[in-house]
N, C-alpha and C positions, 0 to 999 in steps of 0.2 A: 662827558666832554664831547663837544662837536668838533670834528676834524674836517678840514678842507684839504683834499689830496688832489693836486692840480698840476698839469703840465701845460706850458704855453709855447706858442710858435708864431714866428713872423710869417705873414701870409703874402704870397705873390700870385697874381692872376685873379681871374674871376670865376674859375670853375666851381667854387663853393656856392655860388648863387643858386644853382639848380637844387641845392639841398636845404634851402630855407624852409623851416616849418612855422616859425613865428618871428615877429619883430617888435622891438620896443626902443624908445628913446630914453636914455639914462642920463640923469644929472647927478653928479656925485660931489660931495663936499667933505673935506677932511678936517675934523675938529681937533684931532690929535694925530700926529704922524712923527714918530721918533726915529732916530737913526738906528735904534736897536730892532726896529720892525713892528713895534706896537702901533696899531692904527685904530681910530674911532671914526667911522664914516657914516654919513647920512646919505641916503640915495632915494631919488624918486624915479619911477618908471612909468612911462606912458606907452601902453601897448596899442598896437593897431589891431583891428578886428581881423580874425581869420575864420576859416570854416569851423574851427574847434572852440573858439573863444571870442567873447565880445571885447571891444576896445575898453580900456580902463586905466586908472591911475592907482599906483601903490606907493608906499613909502616904508623904508626900513632904517634902523640904526644897527650898525654892525661893528663889533669889536673883533679885531684879529691880532693874534700874537705873532712874534717873530717866527720866520720860517725855519724849519729844520729838515734834515734828510736831503740836503742839496737844494733847498728851496722848494721842495715838493710838498711838504706837509706843514699846515698851520692849524692852530686852534681857531675856531670861528664861532662867534655867538651872534645870532641875528634875530632882531625883534621888529615886528610890525609896529609902526607908529602912525598916528593921524597925519594925513597929507599936510594939513595946515602947520603942524609942528615941524615937519620936515622942511617945509618952505621957509619957516622962520630960522631953522638951524642952517639951511643953505645960505641965507642972507648974512650970517656971521662967520661962515666957514672961511678960513684964510686961504685955503687951497681948494680949487675946484677943477673939474673937467666934465665934458659931455661926450657922448658917443652913441652910435646906433648899434644896438645888440641884435644879433640874428641867432635864433636857436636853429641848430642844424640836425637833420635826420641822418645820423651816422652811428654805426655800431661801435661798441667798445667803451662807452662812457657817455657822460652828459656833455655834449659839444655845444659851445657858443662861439660866435665870432663877433669881435668888436671893431667897428669902423670909427676911429677917433675923429672928432671934429675940432674946429677952432685951431688953437695953437699946437695941437698934437696931430693934426692932419698932415700927411696922408697915411698915418700909421694904421695898419690892419693886423690884428692879433687874434689867433684862435686859441681857445682854452678848452681843455677837457678835464672834467672832474672824474676821478677814478674811485673805485671801491677800496683799493689798497695800494700801497706804494710800489709793490712788485708786479702789479698788473701789467700784462703784455698789451701792446697797443699797435694797431696798424695805422701808421701816420699817413694821411693823404699827401699826394705829391705837391699840392699847393701850399703845404706847410713847409716853408723853405728853410727855416733856421730855428732851432729850439732856443727859447728864451728863458726856460725854467731856471730859477735861481739868480737871474740877472736883476738885482734889486733896483738898478737905475731905470728899469722898465716896468716896475710895479705901477699900478694905477696911482698909488699915493705919491710915488716919486714923480710920475708924469704930471700930476696935479700941481706939485710944488715946483718942478723944473721941467716945463713943457718942451717938447721936441723943438719948437721954434726958437727956444733960447739956447739950444746946444750949439757948440762950434760947428761951422759948416762941414768940416771934414768928418767929424764924428757922426753928424746927422746923415750925411750922404752914404757913409760906409754902412751904417745900420740899415737904411732903406734899400741899399743895394744887396743886402743880405750877406755881407761878408762875414764869414765865420770868425774872423779876428778883428771885428770892428772895435775901435778903441773905446774903453770906458772913460768916464769923466776924469778919472785920475791920470789917464794916459795922454790926454790932449792938452 
């Protein structure tokens, strides 16, 4: 069984930019996205050339189960697929999003930072994949508010209900990083 053990944070400021190790543009489509947390996602990634790797395109199909352990742990099954198949699946995916992903050189886990585009801009979220759920972590100061376990901010939820569609009060409270920002059921 493949596990994804991940913590997520709302990002403020630009200090993270000095830590960029690689970059890619991601396009994601959700073929299945249920309220219980099961998702079937198709993703394409177009990476830019770096000193360590050439530019290129990749595609995956990913199945994720509902999160457990406070939103920290999910089963995740990911499979490489041909780019043409991914593009065909994206064309029929009812919910989609795009973002710029930046791999970060940070200790303590596999850190990435997503700068959302389109109707989810200007949201910026950092994620760190951990080896185990109890792993200690030094959280950078630009990680303003922990989002782990907030299902309304999962990528699947943002594809279905983008930030631009949220009520203004809710959107502004989240982007301001208020710890008690109202969830969709509270607005």
